[in-house]
PDB file of N, CA, C and O in Angstrom, chain B, residues numbered from 101:
ATOM      1  N   MET B 101     -22.033  -9.223 -17.637  1.00  0.00           N
ATOM      2  CA  MET B 101     -20.884  -8.601 -16.994  1.00  0.00           C
ATOM      3  C   MET B 101     -20.000  -8.011 -18.088  1.00  0.00           C
ATOM      4  O   MET B 101     -19.738  -8.654 -19.105  1.00  0.00           O
ATOM      5  N   ASN B 102     -19.545  -6.779 -17.867  1.00  0.00           N
ATOM      6  CA  ASN B 102     -18.742  -6.182 -18.931  1.00  0.00           C
ATOM      7  C   ASN B 102     -17.343  -6.804 -18.962  1.00  0.00           C
ATOM      8  O   ASN B 102     -16.910  -7.439 -18.001  1.00  0.00           O
ATOM      9  N   GLU B 103     -16.663  -6.612 -20.061  1.00  0.00           N
ATOM     10  CA  GLU B 103     -15.368  -7.264 -20.297  1.00  0.00           C
ATOM     11  C   GLU B 103     -14.309  -6.848 -19.287  1.00  0.00           C
ATOM     12  O   GLU B 103     -13.515  -7.683 -18.853  1.00  0.00           O
ATOM     13  N   GLN B 104     -14.280  -5.582 -18.906  1.00  0.00           N
ATOM     14  CA  GLN B 104     -13.267  -5.088 -17.963  1.00  0.00           C
ATOM     15  C   GLN B 104     -13.436  -5.746 -16.591  1.00  0.00           C
ATOM     16  O   GLN B 104     -12.452  -6.186 -15.996  1.00  0.00           O
ATOM     17  N   VAL B 105     -14.648  -5.818 -16.090  1.00  0.00           N
ATOM     18  CA  VAL B 105     -14.890  -6.446 -14.799  1.00  0.00           C
ATOM     19  C   VAL B 105     -14.577  -7.925 -14.875  1.00  0.00           C
ATOM     20  O   VAL B 105     -14.005  -8.478 -13.935  1.00  0.00           O
ATOM     21  N   SER B 106     -14.930  -8.570 -15.950  1.00  0.00           N
ATOM     22  CA  SER B 106     -14.641  -9.987 -16.144  1.00  0.00           C
ATOM     23  C   SER B 106     -13.139 -10.247 -16.106  1.00  0.00           C
ATOM     24  O   SER B 106     -12.692 -11.236 -15.525  1.00  0.00           O
ATOM     25  N   THR B 107     -12.364  -9.366 -16.721  1.00  0.00           N
ATOM     26  CA  THR B 107     -10.908  -9.507 -16.732  1.00  0.00           C
ATOM     27  C   THR B 107     -10.341  -9.383 -15.326  1.00  0.00           C
ATOM     28  O   THR B 107      -9.411 -10.107 -14.971  1.00  0.00           O
ATOM     29  N   ILE B 108     -10.884  -8.482 -14.525  1.00  0.00           N
ATOM     30  CA  ILE B 108     -10.420  -8.333 -13.138  1.00  0.00           C
ATOM     31  C   ILE B 108     -10.626  -9.637 -12.388  1.00  0.00           C
ATOM     32  O   ILE B 108      -9.721 -10.101 -11.695  1.00  0.00           O
ATOM     33  N   TYR B 109     -11.794 -10.228 -12.517  1.00  0.00           N
ATOM     34  CA  TYR B 109     -12.073 -11.460 -11.801  1.00  0.00           C
ATOM     35  C   TYR B 109     -11.181 -12.610 -12.239  1.00  0.00           C
ATOM     36  O   TYR B 109     -10.828 -13.465 -11.427  1.00  0.00           O
ATOM     37  N   GLU B 110     -10.816 -12.640 -13.500  1.00  0.00           N
ATOM     38  CA  GLU B 110      -9.978 -13.717 -14.003  1.00  0.00           C
ATOM     39  C   GLU B 110      -8.531 -13.581 -13.555  1.00  0.00           C
ATOM     40  O   GLU B 110      -7.859 -14.585 -13.322  1.00  0.00           O
ATOM     41  N   ASN B 111      -8.040 -12.338 -13.431  1.00  0.00           N
ATOM     42  CA  ASN B 111      -6.621 -12.111 -13.170  1.00  0.00           C
ATOM     43  C   ASN B 111      -6.285 -11.789 -11.720  1.00  0.00           C
ATOM     44  O   ASN B 111      -5.121 -11.874 -11.328  1.00  0.00           O
ATOM     45  N   GLU B 112      -7.266 -11.425 -10.927  1.00  0.00           N
ATOM     46  CA  GLU B 112      -7.005 -10.988  -9.564  1.00  0.00           C
ATOM     47  C   GLU B 112      -7.699 -11.917  -8.591  1.00  0.00           C
ATOM     48  O   GLU B 112      -8.809 -12.384  -8.850  1.00  0.00           O
ATOM     49  N   LYS B 113      -7.054 -12.183  -7.483  1.00  0.00           N
ATOM     50  CA  LYS B 113      -7.645 -13.053  -6.487  1.00  0.00           C
ATOM     51  C   LYS B 113      -7.643 -12.358  -5.139  1.00  0.00           C
ATOM     52  O   LYS B 113      -6.633 -11.798  -4.711  1.00  0.00           O
ATOM     53  N   LEU B 114      -8.782 -12.402  -4.484  1.00  0.00           N
ATOM     54  CA  LEU B 114      -8.894 -11.910  -3.124  1.00  0.00           C
ATOM     55  C   LEU B 114      -8.808 -13.118  -2.206  1.00  0.00           C
ATOM     56  O   LEU B 114      -9.537 -14.096  -2.373  1.00  0.00           O
ATOM     57  N   LEU B 115      -7.909 -13.036  -1.237  1.00  0.00           N
ATOM     58  CA  LEU B 115      -7.646 -14.156  -0.348  1.00  0.00           C
ATOM     59  C   LEU B 115      -8.417 -14.029   0.963  1.00  0.00           C
ATOM     60  O   LEU B 115      -8.612 -12.926   1.475  1.00  0.00           O
ATOM     61  N   LYS B 116      -8.845 -15.149   1.491  1.00  0.00           N
ATOM     62  CA  LYS B 116      -9.467 -15.190   2.812  1.00  0.00           C
ATOM     63  C   LYS B 116      -8.363 -15.089   3.862  1.00  0.00           C
ATOM     64  O   LYS B 116      -7.197 -15.367   3.582  1.00  0.00           O
ATOM     65  N   ALA B 117      -8.745 -14.689   5.067  1.00  0.00           N
ATOM     66  CA  ALA B 117      -7.778 -14.598   6.161  1.00  0.00           C
ATOM     67  C   ALA B 117      -7.132 -15.958   6.414  1.00  0.00           C
ATOM     68  O   ALA B 117      -5.941 -16.029   6.715  1.00  0.00           O
ATOM     69  N   SER B 118      -7.901 -17.028   6.297  1.00  0.00           N
ATOM     70  CA  SER B 118      -7.348 -18.371   6.516  1.00  0.00           C
ATOM     71  C   SER B 118      -6.311 -18.727   5.452  1.00  0.00           C
ATOM     72  O   SER B 118      -5.335 -19.418   5.744  1.00  0.00           O
ATOM     73  N   GLU B 119      -6.518 -18.258   4.219  1.00  0.00           N
ATOM     74  CA  GLU B 119      -5.542 -18.510   3.156  1.00  0.00           C
ATOM     75  C   GLU B 119      -4.261 -17.727   3.406  1.00  0.00           C
ATOM     76  O   GLU B 119      -3.162 -18.241   3.202  1.00  0.00           O
ATOM     77  N   VAL B 120      -4.406 -16.485   3.846  1.00  0.00           N
ATOM     78  CA  VAL B 120      -3.237 -15.661   4.164  1.00  0.00           C
ATOM     79  C   VAL B 120      -2.470 -16.286   5.327  1.00  0.00           C
ATOM     80  O   VAL B 120      -1.241 -16.341   5.309  1.00  0.00           O
ATOM     81  N   ALA B 121      -3.201 -16.754   6.334  1.00  0.00           N
ATOM     82  CA  ALA B 121      -2.562 -17.392   7.488  1.00  0.00           C
ATOM     83  C   ALA B 121      -1.744 -18.603   7.046  1.00  0.00           C
ATOM     84  O   ALA B 121      -0.627 -18.816   7.517  1.00  0.00           O
ATOM     85  N   LYS B 122      -2.305 -19.379   6.150  1.00  0.00           N
ATOM     86  CA  LYS B 122      -1.597 -20.570   5.663  1.00  0.00           C
ATOM     87  C   LYS B 122      -0.344 -20.171   4.878  1.00  0.00           C
ATOM     88  O   LYS B 122       0.713 -20.781   5.043  1.00  0.00           O
ATOM     89  N   ILE B 123      -0.458 -19.163   4.038  1.00  0.00           N
ATOM     90  CA  ILE B 123       0.683 -18.703   3.240  1.00  0.00           C
ATOM     91  C   ILE B 123       1.808 -18.203   4.148  1.00  0.00           C
ATOM     92  O   ILE B 123       2.979 -18.510   3.923  1.00  0.00           O
ATOM     93  N   LEU B 124       1.442 -17.428   5.181  1.00  0.00           N
ATOM     94  CA  LEU B 124       2.444 -16.833   6.068  1.00  0.00           C
ATOM     95  C   LEU B 124       2.839 -17.751   7.224  1.00  0.00           C
ATOM     96  O   LEU B 124       3.754 -17.446   7.990  1.00  0.00           O
ATOM     97  N   ASN B 125       2.137 -18.877   7.337  1.00  0.00           N
ATOM     98  CA  ASN B 125       2.379 -19.837   8.429  1.00  0.00           C
ATOM     99  C   ASN B 125       2.195 -19.158   9.799  1.00  0.00           C
ATOM    100  O   ASN B 125       3.019 -19.298  10.703  1.00  0.00           O
ATOM    101  N   ILE B 126       1.086 -18.420   9.912  1.00  0.00           N
ATOM    102  CA  ILE B 126       0.715 -17.771  11.166  1.00  0.00           C
ATOM    103  C   ILE B 126      -0.754 -18.095  11.450  1.00  0.00           C
ATOM    104  O   ILE B 126      -1.431 -18.696  10.616  1.00  0.00           O
ATOM    105  N   SER B 127      -1.242 -17.700  12.619  1.00  0.00           N
ATOM    106  CA  SER B 127      -2.639 -17.974  12.957  1.00  0.00           C
ATOM    107  C   SER B 127      -3.568 -17.000  12.234  1.00  0.00           C
ATOM    108  O   SER B 127      -3.169 -15.903  11.842  1.00  0.00           O
ATOM    109  N   ARG B 128      -4.794 -17.425  12.074  1.00  0.00           N
ATOM    110  CA  ARG B 128      -5.802 -16.580  11.455  1.00  0.00           C
ATOM    111  C   ARG B 128      -6.058 -15.349  12.325  1.00  0.00           C
ATOM    112  O   ARG B 128      -6.296 -14.257  11.808  1.00  0.00           O
ATOM    113  N   SER B 129      -6.007 -15.529  13.649  1.00  0.00           N
ATOM    114  CA  SER B 129      -6.230 -14.383  14.537  1.00  0.00           C
ATOM    115  C   SER B 129      -5.117 -13.344  14.387  1.00  0.00           C
ATOM    116  O   SER B 129      -5.377 -12.147  14.509  1.00  0.00           O
ATOM    117  N   LEU B 130      -3.901 -13.776  14.129  1.00  0.00           N
ATOM    118  CA  LEU B 130      -2.817 -12.820  13.887  1.00  0.00           C
ATOM    119  C   LEU B 130      -3.053 -12.069  12.578  1.00  0.00           C
ATOM    120  O   LEU B 130      -2.761 -10.876  12.488  1.00  0.00           O
ATOM    121  N   VAL B 131      -3.575 -12.749  11.575  1.00  0.00           N
ATOM    122  CA  VAL B 131      -3.912 -12.076  10.309  1.00  0.00           C
ATOM    123  C   VAL B 131      -4.927 -10.972  10.592  1.00  0.00           C
ATOM    124  O   VAL B 131      -4.763  -9.845  10.124  1.00  0.00           O
ATOM    125  N   TYR B 132      -5.978 -11.290  11.358  1.00  0.00           N
ATOM    126  CA  TYR B 132      -6.986 -10.275  11.683  1.00  0.00           C
ATOM    127  C   TYR B 132      -6.378  -9.130  12.494  1.00  0.00           C
ATOM    128  O   TYR B 132      -6.764  -7.975  12.314  1.00  0.00           O
ATOM    129  N   SER B 133      -5.454  -9.430  13.365  1.00  0.00           N
ATOM    130  CA  SER B 133      -4.778  -8.397  14.141  1.00  0.00           C
ATOM    131  C   SER B 133      -3.975  -7.471  13.223  1.00  0.00           C
ATOM    132  O   SER B 133      -4.000  -6.252  13.392  1.00  0.00           O
ATOM    133  N   LEU B 134      -3.268  -8.049  12.259  1.00  0.00           N
ATOM    134  CA  LEU B 134      -2.504  -7.254  11.296  1.00  0.00           C
ATOM    135  C   LEU B 134      -3.428  -6.380  10.453  1.00  0.00           C
ATOM    136  O   LEU B 134      -3.078  -5.253  10.101  1.00  0.00           O
ATOM    137  N   ILE B 135      -4.603  -6.903  10.134  1.00  0.00           N
ATOM    138  CA  ILE B 135      -5.596  -6.128   9.386  1.00  0.00           C
ATOM    139  C   ILE B 135      -6.104  -4.969  10.240  1.00  0.00           C
ATOM    140  O   ILE B 135      -6.178  -3.833   9.770  1.00  0.00           O
ATOM    141  N   GLN B 136      -6.454  -5.254  11.493  1.00  0.00           N
ATOM    142  CA  GLN B 136      -7.013  -4.223  12.381  1.00  0.00           C
ATOM    143  C   GLN B 136      -6.022  -3.100  12.657  1.00  0.00           C
ATOM    144  O   GLN B 136      -6.422  -1.948  12.826  1.00  0.00           O
ATOM    145  N   THR B 137      -4.741  -3.422  12.703  1.00  0.00           N
ATOM    146  CA  THR B 137      -3.731  -2.396  12.967  1.00  0.00           C
ATOM    147  C   THR B 137      -3.267  -1.691  11.694  1.00  0.00           C
ATOM    148  O   THR B 137      -2.393  -0.826  11.744  1.00  0.00           O
ATOM    149  N   GLY B 138      -3.851  -2.061  10.555  1.00  0.00           N
ATOM    150  CA  GLY B 138      -3.530  -1.400   9.296  1.00  0.00           C
ATOM    151  C   GLY B 138      -2.230  -1.849   8.660  1.00  0.00           C
ATOM    152  O   GLY B 138      -1.716  -1.181   7.762  1.00  0.00           O
ATOM    153  N   LYS B 139      -1.694  -2.967   9.109  1.00  0.00           N
ATOM    154  CA  LYS B 139      -0.423  -3.442   8.547  1.00  0.00           C
ATOM    155  C   LYS B 139      -0.610  -4.213   7.248  1.00  0.00           C
ATOM    156  O   LYS B 139       0.300  -4.276   6.422  1.00  0.00           O
ATOM    157  N   ILE B 140      -1.787  -4.797   7.067  1.00  0.00           N
ATOM    158  CA  ILE B 140      -2.117  -5.463   5.805  1.00  0.00           C
ATOM    159  C   ILE B 140      -3.346  -4.765   5.231  1.00  0.00           C
ATOM    160  O   ILE B 140      -4.393  -4.701   5.875  1.00  0.00           O
ATOM    161  N   ALA B 141      -3.206  -4.245   4.022  1.00  0.00           N
ATOM    162  CA  ALA B 141      -4.347  -3.627   3.345  1.00  0.00           C
ATOM    163  C   ALA B 141      -5.384  -4.712   3.048  1.00  0.00           C
ATOM    164  O   ALA B 141      -5.039  -5.871   2.818  1.00  0.00           O
ATOM    165  N   HIS B 142      -6.653  -4.319   3.058  1.00  0.00           N
ATOM    166  CA  HIS B 142      -7.702  -5.317   2.865  1.00  0.00           C
ATOM    167  C   HIS B 142      -8.931  -4.685   2.235  1.00  0.00           C
ATOM    168  O   HIS B 142      -9.051  -3.465   2.129  1.00  0.00           O
ATOM    169  N   VAL B 143      -9.829  -5.552   1.825  1.00  0.00           N
ATOM    170  CA  VAL B 143     -11.121  -5.154   1.282  1.00  0.00           C
ATOM    171  C   VAL B 143     -12.172  -5.685   2.243  1.00  0.00           C
ATOM    172  O   VAL B 143     -12.150  -6.860   2.607  1.00  0.00           O
ATOM    173  N   ARG B 144     -13.091  -4.819   2.654  1.00  0.00           N
ATOM    174  CA  ARG B 144     -14.173  -5.259   3.536  1.00  0.00           C
ATOM    175  C   ARG B 144     -15.485  -5.152   2.771  1.00  0.00           C
ATOM    176  O   ARG B 144     -15.830  -4.093   2.247  1.00  0.00           O
ATOM    177  N   ILE B 145     -16.205  -6.259   2.716  1.00  0.00           N
ATOM    178  CA  ILE B 145     -17.520  -6.310   2.089  1.00  0.00           C
ATOM    179  C   ILE B 145     -18.480  -6.760   3.182  1.00  0.00           C
ATOM    180  O   ILE B 145     -18.549  -7.944   3.512  1.00  0.00           O
ATOM    181  N   ASN B 146     -19.221  -5.801   3.740  1.00  0.00           N
ATOM    182  CA  ASN B 146     -20.024  -6.039   4.944  1.00  0.00           C
ATOM    183  C   ASN B 146     -19.113  -6.576   6.040  1.00  0.00           C
ATOM    184  O   ASN B 146     -18.192  -5.876   6.461  1.00  0.00           O
ATOM    185  N   GLN B 147     -19.341  -7.780   6.508  1.00  0.00           N
ATOM    186  CA  GLN B 147     -18.513  -8.355   7.572  1.00  0.00           C
ATOM    187  C   GLN B 147     -17.372  -9.225   7.033  1.00  0.00           C
ATOM    188  O   GLN B 147     -16.579  -9.757   7.809  1.00  0.00           O
ATOM    189  N   VAL B 148     -17.291  -9.366   5.730  1.00  0.00           N
ATOM    190  CA  VAL B 148     -16.300 -10.239   5.107  1.00  0.00           C
ATOM    191  C   VAL B 148     -15.029  -9.453   4.791  1.00  0.00           C
ATOM    192  O   VAL B 148     -15.086  -8.357   4.234  1.00  0.00           O
ATOM    193  N   VAL B 149     -13.891 -10.024   5.150  1.00  0.00           N
ATOM    194  CA  VAL B 149     -12.600  -9.382   4.901  1.00  0.00           C
ATOM    195  C   VAL B 149     -11.817 -10.225   3.900  1.00  0.00           C
ATOM    196  O   VAL B 149     -11.725 -11.445   4.037  1.00  0.00           O
ATOM    197  N   ARG B 150     -11.262  -9.566   2.904  1.00  0.00           N
ATOM    198  CA  ARG B 150     -10.426 -10.241   1.917  1.00  0.00           C
ATOM    199  C   ARG B 150      -9.160  -9.427   1.710  1.00  0.00           C
ATOM    200  O   ARG B 150      -9.151  -8.206   1.865  1.00  0.00           O
ATOM    201  N   ILE B 151      -8.091 -10.131   1.356  1.00  0.00           N
ATOM    202  CA  ILE B 151      -6.797  -9.488   1.107  1.00  0.00           C
ATOM    203  C   ILE B 151      -6.422  -9.731  -0.347  1.00  0.00           C
ATOM    204  O   ILE B 151      -6.390 -10.870  -0.815  1.00  0.00           O
ATOM    205  N   HIS B 152      -6.141  -8.650  -1.047  1.00  0.00           N
ATOM    206  CA  HIS B 152      -5.710  -8.778  -2.441  1.00  0.00           C
ATOM    207  C   HIS B 152      -4.305  -9.365  -2.451  1.00  0.00           C
ATOM    208  O   HIS B 152      -3.475  -9.014  -1.612  1.00  0.00           O
ATOM    209  N   GLN B 153      -4.042 -10.251  -3.391  1.00  0.00           N
ATOM    210  CA  GLN B 153      -2.730 -10.908  -3.422  1.00  0.00           C
ATOM    211  C   GLN B 153      -1.589  -9.919  -3.578  1.00  0.00           C
ATOM    212  O   GLN B 153      -0.509 -10.147  -3.034  1.00  0.00           O
ATOM    213  N   ASP B 154      -1.796  -8.822  -4.306  1.00  0.00           N
ATOM    214  CA  ASP B 154      -0.744  -7.807  -4.435  1.00  0.00           C
ATOM    215  C   ASP B 154      -0.461  -7.126  -3.099  1.00  0.00           C
ATOM    216  O   ASP B 154       0.686  -6.792  -2.802  1.00  0.00           O
ATOM    217  N   ASP B 155      -1.507  -6.919  -2.291  1.00  0.00           N
ATOM    218  CA  ASP B 155      -1.309  -6.312  -0.971  1.00  0.00           C
ATOM    219  C   ASP B 155      -0.555  -7.256  -0.039  1.00  0.00           C
ATOM    220  O   ASP B 155       0.231  -6.811   0.798  1.00  0.00           O
ATOM    221  N   LEU B 156      -0.793  -8.544  -0.181  1.00  0.00           N
ATOM    222  CA  LEU B 156      -0.045  -9.522   0.621  1.00  0.00           C
ATOM    223  C   LEU B 156       1.427  -9.500   0.223  1.00  0.00           C
ATOM    224  O   LEU B 156       2.305  -9.556   1.084  1.00  0.00           O
ATOM    225  N   ILE B 157       1.693  -9.421  -1.052  1.00  0.00           N
ATOM    226  CA  ILE B 157       3.078  -9.354  -1.525  1.00  0.00           C
ATOM    227  C   ILE B 157       3.753  -8.088  -1.002  1.00  0.00           C
ATOM    228  O   ILE B 157       4.908  -8.137  -0.578  1.00  0.00           O
ATOM    229  N   LYS B 158       3.043  -6.946  -1.026  1.00  0.00           N
ATOM    230  CA  LYS B 158       3.597  -5.695  -0.496  1.00  0.00           C
ATOM    231  C   LYS B 158       3.907  -5.830   0.995  1.00  0.00           C
ATOM    232  O   LYS B 158       4.939  -5.351   1.465  1.00  0.00           O
ATOM    233  N   PHE B 159       3.012  -6.484   1.733  1.00  0.00           N
ATOM    234  CA  PHE B 159       3.236  -6.689   3.165  1.00  0.00           C
ATOM    235  C   PHE B 159       4.493  -7.521   3.387  1.00  0.00           C
ATOM    236  O   PHE B 159       5.328  -7.184   4.226  1.00  0.00           O
ATOM    237  N   ILE B 160       4.621  -8.598   2.640  1.00  0.00           N
ATOM    238  CA  ILE B 160       5.793  -9.473   2.787  1.00  0.00           C
ATOM    239  C   ILE B 160       7.062  -8.710   2.444  1.00  0.00           C
ATOM    240  O   ILE B 160       8.035  -8.757   3.197  1.00  0.00           O
ATOM    241  N   GLU B 161       7.064  -8.015   1.326  1.00  0.00           N
ATOM    242  CA  GLU B 161       8.245  -7.260   0.911  1.00  0.00           C
ATOM    243  C   GLU B 161       8.576  -6.149   1.914  1.00  0.00           C
ATOM    244  O   GLU B 161       9.747  -5.880   2.179  1.00  0.00           O
ATOM    245  N   GLY B 162       7.554  -5.511   2.464  1.00  0.00           N
ATOM    246  CA  GLY B 162       7.764  -4.435   3.421  1.00  0.00           C
ATOM    247  C   GLY B 162       8.304  -4.907   4.758  1.00  0.00           C
ATOM    248  O   GLY B 162       8.842  -4.114   5.531  1.00  0.00           O
ATOM    249  N   ASN B 163       8.164  -6.189   5.031  1.00  0.00           N
ATOM    250  CA  ASN B 163       8.634  -6.739   6.299  1.00  0.00           C
ATOM    251  C   ASN B 163       9.885  -7.582   6.147  1.00  0.00           C
ATOM    252  O   ASN B 163      10.348  -8.207   7.101  1.00  0.00           O
ATOM    253  N   ARG B 164      10.416  -7.592   4.962  1.00  0.00           N
ATOM    254  CA  ARG B 164      11.649  -8.350   4.713  1.00  0.00           C
ATOM    255  C   ARG B 164      12.831  -7.574   5.259  1.00  0.00           C
ATOM    256  O   ARG B 164      12.937  -6.364   5.064  1.00  0.00           O
ATOM    257  N   THR B 165      13.699  -8.264   5.930  1.00  0.00           N
ATOM    258  CA  THR B 165      14.912  -7.624   6.433  1.00  0.00           C
ATOM    259  C   THR B 165      16.100  -8.095   5.609  1.00  0.00           C
ATOM    260  O   THR B 165      16.165  -9.241   5.162  1.00  0.00           O
ATOM    261  N   GLU B 166      17.007  -7.201   5.429  1.00  0.00           N
ATOM    262  CA  GLU B 166      18.231  -7.534   4.709  1.00  0.00           C
ATOM    263  C   GLU B 166      19.264  -8.020   5.713  1.00  0.00           C
ATOM    264  O   GLU B 166      19.371  -7.494   6.821  1.00  0.00           O
ATOM    265  N   VAL B 167      19.999  -9.003   5.319  1.00  0.00           N
ATOM    266  CA  VAL B 167      21.058  -9.533   6.176  1.00  0.00           C
ATOM    267  C   VAL B 167      22.322  -8.750   5.891  1.00  0.00           C
ATOM    268  O   VAL B 167      22.752  -8.624   4.745  1.00  0.00           O
ATOM    269  N   ASP B 168      22.912  -8.224   6.962  1.00  0.00           N
ATOM    270  CA  ASP B 168      24.191  -7.528   6.808  1.00  0.00           C
ATOM    271  C   ASP B 168      25.270  -8.580   6.578  1.00  0.00           C
ATOM    272  O   ASP B 168      25.369  -9.567   7.306  1.00  0.00           O
ATOM    273  N   THR B 169      26.052  -8.348   5.575  1.00  0.00           N
ATOM    274  CA  THR B 169      27.166  -9.274   5.319  1.00  0.00           C
ATOM    275  C   THR B 169      28.462  -8.558   5.661  1.00  0.00           C
ATOM    276  O   THR B 169      28.751  -7.473   5.156  1.00  0.00           O
ATOM    277  N   TYR B 170      29.195  -9.161   6.490  1.00  0.00           N
ATOM    278  CA  TYR B 170      30.481  -8.618   6.906  1.00  0.00           C
ATOM    279  C   TYR B 170      31.569  -9.532   6.393  1.00  0.00           C
ATOM    280  O   TYR B 170      31.439 -10.754   6.452  1.00  0.00           O
ATOM    281  N   PRO B 171      32.642  -8.949   5.890  1.00  0.00           N
ATOM    282  CA  PRO B 171      33.742  -9.806   5.424  1.00  0.00           C
ATOM    283  C   PRO B 171      34.358 -10.563   6.621  1.00  0.00           C
ATOM    284  O   PRO B 171      34.513 -10.028   7.718  1.00  0.00           O
ATOM    285  N   ILE B 172      34.686 -11.785   6.359  1.00  0.00           N
ATOM    286  CA  ILE B 172      35.319 -12.613   7.402  1.00  0.00           C
ATOM    287  C   ILE B 172      36.811 -12.340   7.357  1.00  0.00           C
ATOM    288  O   ILE B 172      37.461 -12.505   6.325  1.00  0.00           O
ATOM    289  N   HIS B 173      37.337 -11.920   8.492  1.00  0.00           N
ATOM    290  CA  HIS B 173      38.764 -11.642   8.591  1.00  0.00           C
ATOM    291  C   HIS B 173      39.424 -12.814   9.342  1.00  0.00           C
ATOM    292  O   HIS B 173      38.933 -13.264  10.377  1.00  0.00           O
ATOM    293  N   SER B 174      40.523 -13.282   8.801  1.00  0.00           N
ATOM    294  CA  SER B 174      41.227 -14.350   9.491  1.00  0.00           C
ATOM    295  C   SER B 174      42.404 -13.839  10.246  1.00  0.00           C
ATOM    296  O   SER B 174      43.110 -14.617  10.887  1.00  0.00           O
TER     297      SER B 174
END
């Protein structure tokens, strides 16, 4: 295996749908639904689906809402 490919395997992790479900505290079927609707980027190898950890982070960041802070008036 060449050095560049070896480095990718050492530094990057592809997550299973069950791992993503556990991280997000949602069902595995919801993870697959998010994949099917294109909301989570993924890698498909034949019938196997994996999610790159960077894509999971992008999904989380893209779905984060900011809380509006209003000054409290007395």
